[in-house]
Steps between C-alpha positions, in 0.01 A plus 500: 500500500647828397519804730224667287279191524546479865417869557188469275377180670546660847323828396210301362477275809502790738190653348229615741277203393749247641567719804126509563472119459768449771348771726165331475664168595694667785177660652317170485783283643604751766138573601573876460275666249702822532832354432696644217758329279769682294767380255853641534837421330726499794557129568309488822159404629345615837189609679440778757193321642262637241673564164693236321803569276610236256766489228421254212849573355687418833858396413397464134378155587221510236777506232736256671409188301765286664383593851138433410580156336703406809207598724259296291726204509531520875132529554431228234279738296432466139659794311258789558685808607840459338352493153262803537616832664143603559432183704828561685391854590158372622667230714749739655247763565257256666768351712585850629137598544417182705801538720407864592127409537596240758685767682196721494295214654743363758775761582487802731522842358716701553765236559639489849859591400387857413431576868697250693688666803762223492630650174730802563692508174409473132691171478291356783180621344590335174606179666182482700294559186683230308459246779126570523487502112649143477270360764190684374554397144546142601178504705277670240618254231425217740154634539461534122604138461276374781160652440479646143455271207755544219672798664801279573573485125559868482700525815730211394553675169589824675760340717660252263526745212718725718757223535548457120548863394781489245628846561683602820278667753591590856299313757268685735733516789801597282301781346356626823847507662685615197812685615545864417875482442691820430797502259752528785325255733636150555270207575528390860612142529289429809189326386288653775599856480503495121145360492601178321368296799154638515460475119608140488295407809174641360559355161557165658180518709290631204624211286444250770134604558382623166697256276524174703571304172843675468784308666712746698864470606583521872474857618826700541664482835399860589127431455483137583400535872243757409343269230475217749360709779220654271419230255214359707358844554474571126322166452263562790422858393416395145221276625362720774143602430511832704674800331593659831667179616685466166640847555592414864702206365678736257592711806653193663703431195612867499612487858716199439674631179547860625877453540553445127296815389742780408470818689581723208165667418600581143579173344167394343240611256149361425507314165363226288457155622601172329452224756213652695313736267270759625744609772375856480179383675710447818777750476494751787561807292284398206272773365132410475202616294290552810520412862314191587454340837369150511540175675560196283261201525615190678504177313637153587722345224511131409788502259774717357575607143760232420510286805265375766491634858780259599727635220467189282475546121144481344420318183466746207140540399415465138374852410472453123123459498440813684767688293310404183195664643673821599677523170170490322374786726817695441465463118151641517616788722789571256258521202277734697794710603622537139150577388492791746858610419417496117151657530528869455123551487333583171283775358275525195309790363134448395298762312161605629359430151534128578208524737128556418502809718399862445679682225661736759733209601621401152817699498585404856793251533488243776851416648437148638789406729604197701757640735829335586475334829707687758595238768623787721139567570442158656565618860257787459237261376551258785494772749146601380399138478616438852323799647165375339567124567214477742246652259630278219452194707152611598400564147638175382306321756183677405562448114562135548117482568391774262708431194472121492163347390426143612448255215377139503726227349497131507766245617493138390651186661305455819356171648195693590364844411211701349489318170652240274737585217419251220859503363628365828263197522779263390710587804550169696542697829145653434631860499231608260334769718544870468462782742400867440763735644520874538795680376616855442600690184604862447237685286633643175561870541760743374550833679691815395562762752537814298661778706478878417872599494444869447654779717200551721548148635815615690548454872240295703307383192812369325604316826146358552495373127850351550423319838166378364665359193749311710228345715270433203781326310597286798129396554416434140819303437436288805142423374611431141311788351641629168574866531702791369595842666549794268548875534428749232556873431484745219804716412392858562561684166590205302267276288600193707397299800705250704375155595730321754419136553636448843372157564387300194268213465691180597795710596826366641510552871764776505288724286309593815786721595394740216221608721748704693529720182141623524534884474284811440583718199326634192133516385260216441294389201272236651293417191799399293651314794175291525496412141863393529420293821209325321716383206791409713278277722348332201850426357673386814240340729260223402248517787134523410440770753712817486502792742675834482526691833581863443663705776459869436503826688320728255395609144681377196726774374777534238651838425621407150162545329299659779357163582295638791144461643231491392639357173741267678243382755251414230764331278602280800138419581450391146806277515376344824162418346645357175754278684253381755251405225785292348518287805780657718375630833632837622484623856657830613621593842494880571772617742270745663724601794534875396250723668572773249405282200219245480655231282195270532271769338754555226501132409139413576374569141794315344497165677162339577680263747683742722587490865640773721810452699484784761770338725819382318571249765189316394597483126635143511189366676276662248697359208484143634135540578435604141681189379325269741154624382593433142570138596207435734 
């Protein structure tokens, strides 16, 4: 893979669609709906107790074919990540995400080393953090292996792949205690004062606990006693269910090895990890994205990642069947990601003379637009959805009864029932009876929410329309009702009007984020918008019953050709009558919340089916009530 190919692959993979997929997974797994996940390119992964930082390109592993092949061979996997850089990036990312999610569930935040009175110097704080890091990582990976199905697969990959990196990379402890050596400074030959002892000790213990499959040499003479005295503490800490007790064990280890911690306070810097990974979660001076105080959950463990609780090697599980399933899912996600990356939106211009409308619209051009999906709007969408989740759930419960009509069906193959099916009479087990059963089916209905996007809709009206659109979309999608949400506006002095199809019939899920782009600007030319809506629904939805719901706050008006009342009002009324007679129902909602202007009176002679919304907070309820009446 060339450098350009690597950079292109990484850029495509780190699109917001993939980040959103991983964030959704993290929120579900960690049981934190407000957790955020971010991609970085700094060869580190960590969490501050709420936010998760991952690096899909950590140590360039995704492009390290030899390391990936060695990892697959060790884990007895069929080739799946070494032959596809996208799959490698997904596997690396998911391994990091799961590791940090387990911390969110079972670790204390902030870590104890950040406020431990035992630690007087920077070296002591770093050492305490690394001891706790080793024990905490071993514990949370033991939990992952003990109680979560298939999580062990990702955790094993995350550990083993670090051992096979083909390029040189300083280990966690070496990087953390990297010497700042001046040109005229000579290295101290004493392993303790130079920091060699503490580096080798912590590397030894990290390998022992996190990589038990690695056969280690005898520890050097200057750390041997410390290894023997603390070995059992590390093992005990890594299976202790209580986060406070695990940290207390870390303190015991710290007290024992205190003599080999250098006193020089300027010998270490926080840096990337190789053996541990995610060390910034635990480092005492680590910056965070927000202060979080939480107690980790307690959970007994029944096994470890590579060995059982007694330290004996475990049989390698055959993961290939599960790998095939996730590879199929990743392939579908990849196609969807590239669809979004390649989709720039599209627009076409339609002349008003294509419609059987009044001659006054014949020279008006309609700019029909499908906007490019902006995944950066996802968080804003979900914030609105979350704020209305109770209402969404309530409406869904109500619509389950209102929208679904009971129908009678028949099931064959019974030994007794309400009648005999003649075609089953030859059944030697006498299963020739049938029963009448009741089922449900969704009535055929297509709905278009046609939102006035003119300038007078600014402020509270625009916000009410936006929030109602989100709730309406969530409810109708859940109920399987085909729908589209569209905004329209005329272009002041130009012979044009814009139609923005924010959510299309049978839209891909991410199209809903377009609803955040609802705005208020320009004039409105309602009659032509209605003619466009009728034709678009006939071309793109096949339901027998069609309903256009118009949200408006006043008269139709377009400056270009003095399209003002009473002409514009009568023209729109004519359009409503013609379209309704052809079989498409139209209901309008007048946003009548302005005491200075009676919108309901302005629209009463245009729309025979008109309701007044005097309280914008009630808009959603009124819209859903309208729909339920159409289906009752």
